[in-house]
C-alpha positions, 0 to 999 in steps of 0.5 A: 110175129114174123115167119121163116119157111124151111124146105126139108130137101136133104138128110134127116130133115127131109127122112123125118117130115116125110115119115111124118107125112106119110103117117099123117096122110094114111092117118086122115085116109082110115079117118074119113074111110071110118067117118064115110061109116057113121055118115059123116062128112068129113073129120074135124080138129086143128090142122095137122092133129088128130081129128077130135070128131066128125061134121055130119049134114042136118041130124043125121049122126049115128045112135050113140053120138052127141047133137051136132054142134057148129058145123055138124060138130059130132062124136060119141057120147061117153058112154059109147064106147065101141065107137070110140074105140074104133076111132081110137084104133086109127094109128095117128101121129103126134103133131112134129112140134115136138120132134122138130124140137127133140130133133132138130134143136129148134125152139117153139117158144122164147121168154125174154126180158125187156125193160125190167119186165118178163115175158114169155112168147109161147105159140102152143096155142096156136101151134108154133110149127106149120107144114105144107108141100105141094105136088110134082106134075106126076102127082108125087108129093114134094119136099115138106115145107115147115113154117116156123116163127123167125127168133132171129127177128127178136134178137135184133130188138137192143132193148132186150137184156136177156133171152132163153130159148124153150124147150131147153137146150133148143135155139134159133138156128137152122138145122142142116138139111133145111133150106130157108125161103121167103114167104114169096118164095114158097108162092112161087114154088107153088106156082110153078108146080101148078104149071108143070103139072097143067104142062104134064097133063096136056103132054099126057092128052097129046101122047093119048091121041097120037097113040091112037093107032091100030097096029104094032107097027104104027104104035111103034112109030107113034112112040117113037115120034111122041119120045123124041118130041117130048125128049124122053127115053124109057127103062122097062124092066119085065119078068115073065112066068106061069103066070104071064108078064109082070112090067115096071118102068121109068124115064131114063135120068128123070125122076118123074113117073112116066106119063099113063099115055105112054106107059100104057102104049109100052105095056101094049107094045112090049110083048111085040117087041120081045118076040121081034128077036125071041119069036118063040117067046110068049108071056109065060116063058121063064124069061127077065131082062130089060128094054131101054128106048132112048128116044131117036134110037131103036130099042135094045133088048137085054133077056134071059131066057131061062127056059130056053137058055137063050140070052139076048143083047142085041137092038129089037129087029123092029121091021118084023112089027109089019107082020105083027097084029095086035090080039083083039081086045075082048068087050064086055058082053051085055046080060042076055034078056031071056024071054019067057 
């Protein structure tokens, strides 16, 4: 049967499909971890279902497990309740087929009468629905794409005399929040995502080379050039206190994560930028604020210094960077050899 592809890109479809995906990926991570403890190569099972066992190379399955079968498949013996209990304790979501029917009214099968004969198009054995997604340039997962039977094709057959969707109350309608695309469009989504990831990684490597400098002033200049060249603007939030300085950052008006090379550079230079305006400040001063650095402009500091009852709302006097130096990085010392 022909398939349709539905992107869960907004509303309840996006919420529920991403919740299921997060639980599924967490469950698979837990299965891989416990499999390593047992000496397994990987979990084994049908796609998107709870694994039924593990793959072992050779015959190195643990004691109390069945002899490896096809592709090295093994599982605890019935009497091995201890290992099986550990496996059963792993949280794992059910296949979302039931949820797609219950929450969105999507049919998983159809009974038809054609030429006086009744038949049921039931895809439970092969699963009516499939799932895929791609990865954004910064490593974040993109929208879930649902592969579903195209039951609309069934309706085009003039010889069909009656039709009934299953489960009861479901049908072929596409729910709000899903966007239908063709298989070719799905292929294009994956191809474009790959190109974007390669470009993101290339930009990160170029930035890392640009930031290979040794003074705050040189790093500030290099970061300004890179941000202007790639059209990036940074929003940097910070909180400081007894335990030091905590920093989080994002690009302004862009969903991508900050490139790792630029993030690393900002972590390094942020304290120096703040000291340009607040010269008596250090990373243990009770303070919090934000640095807004738009490409082509000087960074702007908005900070409250609770310890000294000061506030700053001004562009940063970056000329002060010329008089600053980075703290020497502490190299890991090799262990001393003691001669007897």
